[in-house]
Structure formats: C-alpha cells, structure tokens
C-alpha positions as CSV (number, residue, x, y, z in Angstrom):
1,X,-20.6,18.5,-27.5
2,X,-16.8,18.9,-27.8
3,X,-16.5,19.1,-24.0
4,X,-18.5,15.9,-23.7
5,X,-16.3,14.1,-26.2
6,X,-13.2,15.3,-24.4
7,X,-14.5,14.0,-21.1
8,X,-15.3,10.7,-22.7
9,X,-11.8,10.4,-24.1
10,X,-10.3,11.3,-20.7
11,X,-12.4,8.6,-19.1
12,X,-11.4,6.0,-21.6
13,X,-7.7,6.9,-21.3
14,X,-7.9,6.8,-17.5
15,X,-9.5,3.4,-17.6
16,X,-6.9,2.0,-20.0
17,X,-4.1,3.2,-17.8
18,X,-5.7,2.1,-14.5
19,X,-7.2,-1.3,-15.1
20,X,-3.9,-3.3,-15.5
21,X,-2.7,-1.9,-12.2
22,X,-6.1,-2.4,-10.5
23,X,-6.0,-6.1,-11.4
24,X,-2.5,-6.4,-10.1
25,X,-3.3,-4.5,-6.9
26,X,-6.5,-6.7,-6.4
27,X,-4.4,-9.8,-6.8
28,X,-1.7,-8.6,-4.4
29,X,-4.0,-7.4,-1.7
30,X,-6.4,-10.3,-2.2
31,X,-3.8,-12.9,-1.2
32,X,-3.0,-10.9,1.9
33,X,-6.7,-11.0,2.9
34,X,-6.7,-14.7,2.1
35,X,-3.8,-15.2,4.5
36,X,-5.7,-13.5,7.3
37,X,-8.9,-15.5,6.4
38,X,-7.1,-18.8,6.7
39,X,-5.2,-17.7,9.8
40,X,-8.6,-16.8,11.4
41,X,-9.5,-20.5,11.2
42,X,-6.6,-21.2,13.6
43,X,-8.2,-19.1,16.3
44,X,-8.3,-15.6,17.8
45,X,-4.8,-15.7,19.3
46,X,-2.9,-16.4,16.1
47,X,-4.9,-13.9,14.2
48,X,-4.3,-11.2,16.9
49,X,-0.5,-12.1,16.7
50,X,-0.5,-11.6,12.9
51,X,-2.3,-8.3,13.4
52,X,0.4,-7.0,15.7
53,X,2.9,-7.6,12.8
54,X,1.1,-5.4,10.3
55,X,2.5,-2.0,11.3
56,X,6.1,-3.3,11.1
57,X,5.4,-5.0,7.8
58,X,4.0,-1.7,6.5
59,X,7.2,-0.1,7.6
60,X,9.2,-2.3,5.2
61,X,6.7,-1.7,2.4
62,X,6.9,2.1,3.0
63,X,10.7,2.1,2.5
64,X,10.6,-0.1,-0.5
65,X,7.8,2.0,-2.2
66,X,9.8,5.2,-1.5
67,X,12.9,3.7,-3.1
68,X,10.8,2.3,-6.0
69,X,9.4,5.8,-6.7
70,X,12.8,7.3,-6.8
71,X,14.4,4.6,-9.1
72,X,11.4,4.6,-11.5
73,X,11.8,8.4,-11.8
74,X,15.5,8.3,-12.4
75,X,15.3,5.5,-15.0
76,X,12.4,7.3,-16.8
77,X,14.5,10.5,-17.0
78,X,17.5,8.6,-18.2
79,X,15.4,6.9,-20.9
80,X,13.8,10.2,-21.9
81,X,17.3,11.7,-22.3
82,X,18.4,8.8,-24.5
83,X,20.8,7.5,-21.8
84,X,20.1,3.8,-22.3
85,X,23.3,2.6,-20.7
86,X,22.7,4.7,-17.6
87,X,19.2,3.3,-17.3
88,X,20.6,-0.2,-17.3
89,X,23.1,0.7,-14.6
90,X,20.4,2.3,-12.5
91,X,18.3,-0.9,-12.8
92,X,21.1,-3.0,-11.4
93,X,21.9,-0.5,-8.7
94,X,18.4,-0.4,-7.2
95,X,18.2,-4.2,-7.1
96,X,21.6,-4.5,-5.3
97,X,21.3,-1.4,-3.0
98,X,17.5,-1.8,-2.4
99,X,17.9,-5.5,-1.5
100,X,20.7,-4.7,0.9
101,X,18.8,-1.9,2.6
102,X,15.7,-4.0,3.1
103,X,17.8,-7.0,4.3
104,X,19.5,-4.8,7.0
105,X,16.1,-3.5,8.1
106,X,14.7,-7.0,8.3
107,X,17.5,-8.2,10.5
108,X,17.1,-5.2,12.8
109,X,13.3,-5.9,13.1
110,X,14.0,-9.5,13.9
111,X,16.6,-8.7,16.6
112,X,14.3,-6.1,18.2
113,X,11.1,-8.0,17.9
114,X,10.4,-8.5,21.6
115,X,10.6,-4.9,22.7
116,X,8.9,-3.6,19.6
117,X,5.9,-5.9,19.9
118,X,5.7,-5.3,23.7
119,X,5.5,-1.6,22.9
120,X,2.6,-2.3,20.5
121,X,0.8,-4.1,23.3
122,X,1.4,-7.8,22.6
123,X,1.1,-10.0,25.6
124,X,3.1,-13.2,26.2
125,X,0.6,-15.4,24.3
126,X,0.8,-13.2,21.2
127,X,4.6,-13.1,21.5
128,X,4.8,-16.9,21.5
129,X,3.0,-17.0,18.1
130,X,5.0,-13.9,16.8
131,X,8.4,-15.6,17.6
132,X,7.5,-18.5,15.3
133,X,6.0,-16.3,12.5
134,X,8.2,-13.2,12.4
135,X,11.3,-14.8,10.9
136,X,9.7,-16.3,7.8
137,X,7.5,-13.3,7.5
138,X,10.6,-11.0,7.3
139,X,12.2,-13.3,4.8
140,X,9.1,-13.2,2.6
141,X,9.0,-9.4,3.0
142,X,12.6,-9.2,1.7
143,X,11.7,-11.4,-1.3
144,X,8.6,-9.2,-2.0
145,X,10.8,-6.0,-1.9
146,X,13.2,-7.4,-4.5
147,X,10.2,-8.3,-6.7
148,X,8.8,-4.8,-6.2
149,X,12.1,-3.2,-7.3
150,X,11.9,-5.4,-10.5
151,X,8.4,-4.2,-11.0
152,X,9.6,-0.6,-10.7
153,X,12.1,-1.2,-13.5
154,X,9.4,-2.6,-15.8
155,X,7.1,0.4,-15.0
156,X,9.9,2.8,-15.8
157,X,10.2,1.2,-19.2
158,X,6.5,1.6,-19.8
159,X,5.6,-2.1,-19.2
160,X,2.8,-2.5,-16.7
161,X,1.5,-5.8,-18.0
162,X,4.4,-7.9,-16.8
163,X,4.1,-6.7,-13.1
164,X,0.3,-7.2,-13.3
165,X,0.7,-10.8,-14.6
166,X,3.3,-11.6,-11.9
167,X,1.1,-10.1,-9.1
168,X,-1.8,-12.4,-10.3
169,X,0.5,-15.4,-10.6
170,X,2.0,-14.9,-7.1
171,X,-1.4,-14.5,-5.6
172,X,-2.7,-17.8,-7.2
173,X,0.4,-19.7,-5.9
174,X,-0.1,-18.2,-2.5
175,X,-3.8,-19.1,-2.5
176,X,-3.0,-22.7,-3.4
177,X,-0.2,-23.1,-0.8
178,X,-1.8,-21.4,2.1
179,X,-4.2,-24.2,3.2
180,X,-1.4,-26.8,2.6
181,X,1.3,-25.0,4.6
182,X,-1.0,-23.7,7.4
183,X,-3.2,-26.8,8.0
184,X,-1.2,-29.6,6.4
185,X,-2.2,-32.5,4.2
186,X,-2.5,-36.2,4.8
187,X,-0.6,-37.1,7.9
188,X,1.3,-33.8,8.0
189,X,-0.3,-31.2,10.4
190,X,1.3,-28.2,8.7
191,X,3.2,-25.2,10.1
192,X,0.2,-23.2,11.5
193,X,0.7,-19.5,11.5
194,X,4.3,-19.6,10.0
195,X,2.9,-21.6,7.1
196,X,1.2,-18.4,5.8
197,X,4.6,-16.6,5.6
198,X,6.3,-19.6,3.9
199,X,3.5,-19.8,1.3
200,X,4.1,-16.1,0.5
201,X,7.8,-16.7,0.3
202,X,7.4,-19.5,-2.2
203,X,5.0,-17.4,-4.3
204,X,7.4,-14.4,-4.3
205,X,10.3,-16.7,-5.2
206,X,8.5,-18.0,-8.3
207,X,7.8,-14.4,-9.2
208,X,11.4,-13.4,-8.8
209,X,12.6,-16.3,-11.0
210,X,10.2,-15.4,-13.8
211,X,10.5,-11.6,-13.6
212,X,14.3,-11.9,-13.4
213,X,14.4,-14.1,-16.5
214,X,12.3,-11.5,-18.4
215,X,14.5,-8.7,-17.2
216,X,17.6,-10.5,-18.5
217,X,15.9,-11.1,-21.9
218,X,15.0,-7.5,-22.2
219,X,18.7,-6.5,-21.3
220,X,17.5,-3.7,-19.0
221,X,20.2,-4.2,-16.4
222,X,24.0,-4.2,-16.5
223,X,26.9,-4.3,-14.0
224,X,29.2,-2.2,-16.1
225,X,30.5,0.9,-14.3
226,X,27.9,0.5,-11.5
227,X,30.3,1.9,-8.9
228,X,30.6,5.2,-10.8
229,X,26.9,5.3,-11.3
230,X,26.3,4.9,-7.6
231,X,28.6,7.9,-6.9
232,X,26.7,9.9,-9.6
233,X,23.2,9.0,-8.7
234,X,23.1,8.9,-4.9
235,X,22.3,12.5,-4.5
236,X,19.3,12.7,-6.9
237,X,18.2,9.3,-5.7
238,X,18.1,10.5,-2.1
239,X,16.4,13.8,-3.1
240,X,13.5,11.9,-4.5
241,X,13.5,8.9,-2.2
242,X,13.7,10.7,1.1
243,X,10.5,12.7,1.0
244,X,8.7,9.8,-0.7
245,X,9.8,7.5,2.1
246,X,8.8,10.0,4.8
247,X,5.3,10.1,3.2
248,X,5.2,6.3,3.0
249,X,6.4,5.8,6.6
250,X,3.7,7.9,8.1
251,X,0.9,5.4,7.6
252,X,2.9,2.6,9.3
253,X,3.6,4.9,12.2
254,X,-0.1,5.8,12.5
255,X,-0.9,2.0,12.2
256,X,1.4,1.3,15.2
257,X,-0.4,4.0,17.2
258,X,-3.8,2.7,16.2
259,X,-3.0,-0.9,17.0
260,X,-1.7,0.2,20.4
261,X,-5.1,1.8,21.1
262,X,-7.0,-1.2,19.9
263,X,-4.8,-3.6,22.0
264,X,-6.2,-2.0,25.2
265,X,-9.7,-3.3,24.2
266,X,-8.7,-7.0,23.9
267,X,-7.5,-9.8,21.6
268,X,-10.8,-10.1,19.9
269,X,-10.8,-6.5,18.9
270,X,-7.1,-6.7,17.7
271,X,-8.1,-9.7,15.5
272,X,-11.0,-7.9,14.1
273,X,-8.9,-4.7,13.5
274,X,-6.3,-6.8,11.6
275,X,-9.0,-8.2,9.3
276,X,-10.5,-4.8,8.7
277,X,-7.0,-3.4,7.8
278,X,-6.7,-6.1,5.1
279,X,-10.2,-5.4,3.9
280,X,-9.5,-1.7,3.7
281,X,-6.5,-2.1,1.4
282,X,-8.4,-4.5,-0.8
283,X,-11.5,-2.2,-1.1
284,X,-9.2,0.7,-2.1
285,X,-7.7,-1.2,-5.0
286,X,-9.1,1.2,-7.6
287,X,-7.8,4.2,-5.7
288,X,-4.4,2.6,-5.3
289,X,-4.3,1.8,-9.0
290,X,-5.2,5.5,-9.8
291,X,-2.4,6.7,-7.5
292,X,0.0,4.8,-9.8
293,X,-1.5,5.7,-13.1
294,X,-2.4,9.4,-12.6
295,X,0.9,11.1,-11.6
296,X,2.8,10.5,-14.9
297,X,-0.2,11.8,-16.8
298,X,-0.5,14.8,-14.5
299,X,3.2,15.4,-14.8
300,X,3.1,15.6,-18.5
301,X,0.2,18.1,-18.3
302,X,2.1,20.1,-15.7
303,X,5.2,20.3,-17.9
304,X,3.1,21.5,-20.8
305,X,1.4,24.1,-18.6
306,X,-2.0,22.6,-19.5
307,X,-3.9,23.4,-16.3
308,X,-7.2,23.1,-18.0
309,X,-6.7,19.4,-18.6
310,X,-5.3,19.0,-15.1
311,X,-8.5,20.4,-13.6
312,X,-10.6,18.2,-15.9
313,X,-8.6,15.1,-15.0
314,X,-8.6,15.7,-11.3
315,X,-12.4,16.3,-11.3
316,X,-12.9,13.1,-13.2
317,X,-10.6,11.1,-10.9
318,X,-12.3,12.4,-7.8
319,X,-15.7,11.7,-9.2
320,X,-14.7,8.1,-10.0
321,X,-13.2,7.8,-6.5
322,X,-16.3,9.0,-4.7
323,X,-18.9,7.1,-6.7
324,X,-16.9,3.9,-6.7
325,X,-15.9,3.9,-3.1
326,X,-19.2,5.1,-1.8
327,X,-21.1,2.4,-3.7
328,X,-18.8,-0.3,-2.7
329,X,-18.7,0.9,0.9
330,X,-22.5,0.9,1.2
331,X,-22.8,-2.5,-0.4
332,X,-20.2,-4.0,2.0
333,X,-21.8,-2.3,4.9
334,X,-25.2,-3.8,4.1
335,X,-23.5,-7.2,3.7
336,X,-21.3,-6.8,6.7
337,X,-22.6,-9.9,8.6
338,X,-21.9,-12.2,5.7
339,X,-18.5,-10.6,4.9
340,X,-17.4,-10.9,8.5
341,X,-18.6,-14.5,8.5
342,X,-16.5,-15.3,5.4
343,X,-13.4,-13.7,6.9
344,X,-13.5,-14.7,10.6
345,X,-14.2,-18.1,12.2
346,X,-14.8,-16.8,15.7
347,X,-18.4,-15.5,16.3
348,X,-17.0,-12.7,18.6
349,X,-14.5,-11.6,16.0
350,X,-17.3,-11.7,13.3
351,X,-19.4,-9.3,15.4
352,X,-16.6,-6.8,16.0
353,X,-15.5,-6.9,12.4
354,X,-19.1,-6.4,11.1
355,X,-19.3,-3.2,13.2
356,X,-16.0,-1.9,11.7
357,X,-17.3,-2.6,8.2
358,X,-20.5,-0.8,8.7
359,X,-18.8,2.4,10.0
360,X,-15.6,2.5,8.1
361,X,-16.1,1.1,4.6
362,X,-18.4,4.0,3.4
363,X,-16.0,6.6,4.7
364,X,-13.3,5.3,2.3
365,X,-14.9,7.5,-0.4
366,X,-13.5,10.5,1.5
367,X,-10.2,8.7,2.2
368,X,-9.9,8.0,-1.6
369,X,-10.2,11.8,-2.3
370,X,-7.4,12.5,0.1
371,X,-5.2,9.7,-1.3
372,X,-5.6,11.0,-4.9
373,X,-4.8,14.6,-3.9
374,X,-1.7,13.5,-2.0
375,X,-0.5,11.3,-5.0
376,X,-0.9,14.2,-7.3
377,X,1.3,16.4,-5.2
378,X,4.7,15.6,-6.7
379,X,3.3,15.7,-10.2
380,X,1.8,19.1,-9.7
381,X,4.8,20.7,-8.1
382,X,3.7,20.8,-4.4
383,X,5.4,17.8,-2.7
384,X,5.6,19.6,0.7
385,X,1.9,20.4,0.7
386,X,1.2,16.8,-0.2
387,X,3.4,15.5,2.7
388,X,1.8,17.9,5.1
389,X,-1.7,16.9,3.9
390,X,-0.7,13.2,4.5
391,X,0.5,14.1,8.0
392,X,-2.7,16.0,8.8
393,X,-4.9,13.2,7.6
394,X,-3.3,10.7,10.0
395,X,-2.3,12.8,13.0
396,X,-4.8,15.6,13.1
397,X,-7.9,13.9,11.6
398,X,-7.7,10.1,11.9
399,X,-5.9,9.2,15.1
400,X,-7.4,11.9,17.4
401,X,-10.9,11.0,16.3
402,X,-10.1,7.3,16.8
403,X,-8.6,7.7,20.3
404,X,-11.4,10.1,21.4
405,X,-14.1,7.7,20.2
406,X,-12.5,4.7,21.9
407,X,-12.1,6.6,25.2
408,X,-15.7,7.8,25.2
409,X,-17.6,4.9,23.7
410,X,-15.3,1.9,23.5
411,X,-15.3,-0.2,20.3
412,X,-18.3,1.5,18.7
413,X,-16.7,4.9,19.4
414,X,-13.4,3.7,17.9
415,X,-15.1,2.6,14.6
416,X,-17.2,5.8,14.4
417,X,-14.1,8.0,15.2
418,X,-12.1,6.3,12.5
419,X,-14.9,7.0,10.0
420,X,-15.2,10.7,11.1
421,X,-11.4,11.1,10.7
422,X,-11.6,9.8,7.1
423,X,-14.4,12.2,6.3
424,X,-12.5,15.2,7.8
425,X,-9.4,14.2,5.8
426,X,-11.3,14.0,2.5
427,X,-12.9,17.4,3.1
428,X,-9.5,18.9,3.9
429,X,-8.0,17.5,0.8
430,X,-10.8,18.7,-1.4
431,X,-10.6,22.3,0.0
432,X,-6.8,22.3,-0.5
433,X,-7.0,21.0,-4.1
434,X,-9.8,23.5,-5.0
435,X,-7.6,26.4,-3.6
436,X,-4.5,25.3,-5.5
437,X,-6.3,24.7,-8.9
438,X,-8.1,28.1,-8.6
439,X,-4.6,29.8,-8.7
440,X,-2.5,27.2,-10.5
441,X,0.4,29.4,-11.7
442,X,0.9,31.1,-8.3
443,X,0.7,27.8,-6.5
444,X,3.0,26.0,-8.9
445,X,5.6,28.7,-8.6
446,X,5.5,28.5,-4.8
447,X,8.0,26.3,-3.0
448,X,6.6,22.9,-2.1
C-alpha cells in the first residue's frame, strides 16, 4: 500500500512539473507546424524550399539550447550558494554573449547559403525561394534565441510559468499574422514564403518586449562588473556548454544527411518530409517537456544518493513515454489520410506524408525512451555515455536504416527504415539504462 501511495505521489509531482512546459512546447512547436501548413497552400516548391532550411535552423537551435543549459546551470548554482549578485551578472552576460554568438552564426549562414543548400540537394527553383526566405528567417531565429536565453534565466530562478505564457502568446500572434503576411489582405498580395518568417519575427519581438520588461521588474540582471564575471565564468560555462552543444548539434547534422537522402527522391518527397519533421516534434511535446522537468529532480536524488527513487522515477517516466507515444502514434497512423489532408494542399504530398505518418509516428514511443535516457545522463553522472548514446541513435541506428530502406525500396523503404531505426535506438537506450541502474554506485563513480 505504501509503495502504491509513493508511486502516486511521484506521478502527481511529475505531472505538476511537466504540464507547464508541455503547454509551452505545444504552443511553440504548434506554430511551426502552422507555418508549414500555410506554406503548403503556396505549392510544393515553396514547401520544399522551407524544408531544406530546417537542418540549418536546427543548427542555430542546437547552439542556443546548449548555451541555455549552461547558463541555467551556472545561475542555479550561484543562487544555491547565495550569490545573488553573481546570478544577476550571469543573466546579463548570457544575453549579451549569447546574442552575439547567434548573430555571428546567422550572418555566416546567410553568406554561405548557396553552397550550403546546394550541398543539401536544393535545385535552382528551391534556391530562388530560399534566397527570399532565408534572410528574414535568420533574423527571426536570432530573436528567438534571445527570447530563449531570457526563458533560461526565468527557469534558473524557478519560474516556468512566465516562459510558458510567452510561448503561448507568441504562438497565437504568429497564428494570427501567418495568413495575413503570407497571402495578404484586401488589395495586398502578401509576401508569400518570406511572410511566414516575418510573422514569426513579429511574434518573437512582442515576446522579447514583455519578457524583458518582466526581467527588469524582477531585477534579475545587472551590468555591474560584467567584465570580471566573463573572465571568471568562461571556463565553467564552456565546460558545461561544449558537451551540451555537441549533443544538440548531432540531430541537425543527422537532419542534413537525411534531407540529402530524401532530396534524391524528388520535391514532393522533400515537402512531405518537411511536414513530417514538424509533426514529429509536435507529437513529442510530452517527451520534450519531461526532458526539461526530469533532470533537476534526478539531480537532487543523485546528490542525495537516493538510487531507489531514481529507479522508480525512471520507470515511471519511461512507462508514461511508451504508453502516451504509442497511443498517440497509433491514433495518428489510423487518421493519417485526414492528418495529411489538413497539413498539405497537394494530393501527391498528402499521399507521401500519410505513408510517413503510418510508419514513423508509432515508432516515436521507442524514440521517447531514448530521449529520456539521454536527458537523464548529465543528472545521473554519465554525460559521456549519454552523448555516445545520442550519437549511436542517429548514426548507427537511424541514418543507416533510413538510407538502406531508401536504396532498396524507395519512399516506402525510407519510412520503414526510419521507424526501424527508432525502435533499435529505444531498445539500446533501455538496455543501457537497465545496466547502469543495476549497478548504480559503480556506474556513477565511473568517468562519464
């Protein structure tokens, strides 16, 4: 009876910590899917052009997430040590330095756009659309990075409600502006594909203004002695940010290789793949939320040496991941013709997208297991194993199965191969976690 009550308390606490982030992730990923759905109404070529930009956009996101993880950790430690003034300096430092790093990266990606997109397989028609879209898209990505760094400051101070509210507000603004900027209103014909990026830029700008005003009211940032803080903190910051960014940059690299394989099959397939990528991240919203809410909890248990609760918590999290993702995946697979019809205007794209949904969505139950095990790595004292597992998921399980399936059976083989790769990754993660938790003290004491 006591064990049942403890499990119930763990489930309730997990729910309370996860649902605010789940709503925020749903809103953030939802407006990205809305972008693609509106762009699909412009035609296959614009949608394919946007799909080519996803891997490079994920590159920016990977770097900003790695920096956000590092700064949230440093601010949390400073607050825990009672160093309020240092926490304020760190907040200002990440906003300035992070904004500068993302700005430099955005300029480099703009200057190198033609060779990069040609390397990904974009033809001249796609490049024509990309040239008009890529500039405003990079600008909106920079604004989004600044907003994300502010969210990291709030999360470090224990405030998850403000980021969640801003994610929802930004998504609603983007949803309202998308059709106006893309298709126009009255006698104005709109901007077409670039309109989606400008709508996002406006939404992020509003979020920046409101979040920045709240940050000033909370007095969580200061410019006093920021130079000395930069000298003091760059080493610990790099020590945390570097491995986190490496882990975050592997999915964009894998996405580049995947889109290059899909590009050989045609524009219709590229367009369908882009929509499936958006649907993937949206369908994984609960998993993504748990990857944010679980590590701090696991870290406290790890620090206390409470491996019994760690095992219970991981079992509960994995059970939730499998049941939720499998149920959602099967439901979407059964409804795949209607889901594809809602997202894509072209009947050919709808057909190819429906095939991807049927094969890949149920396999995200296994992918969710792998994502949770990787996210638990740093909290449980084995970051190197987590990074290697993330690499194995992408470059040993996922991409080889995808390439082999495409080579043997075309589009159907590609979809089936991606699903098999996810299943292998989930199984590998489960075996690794079971092995580590069966010998927690020996594994925790090992390097990485």
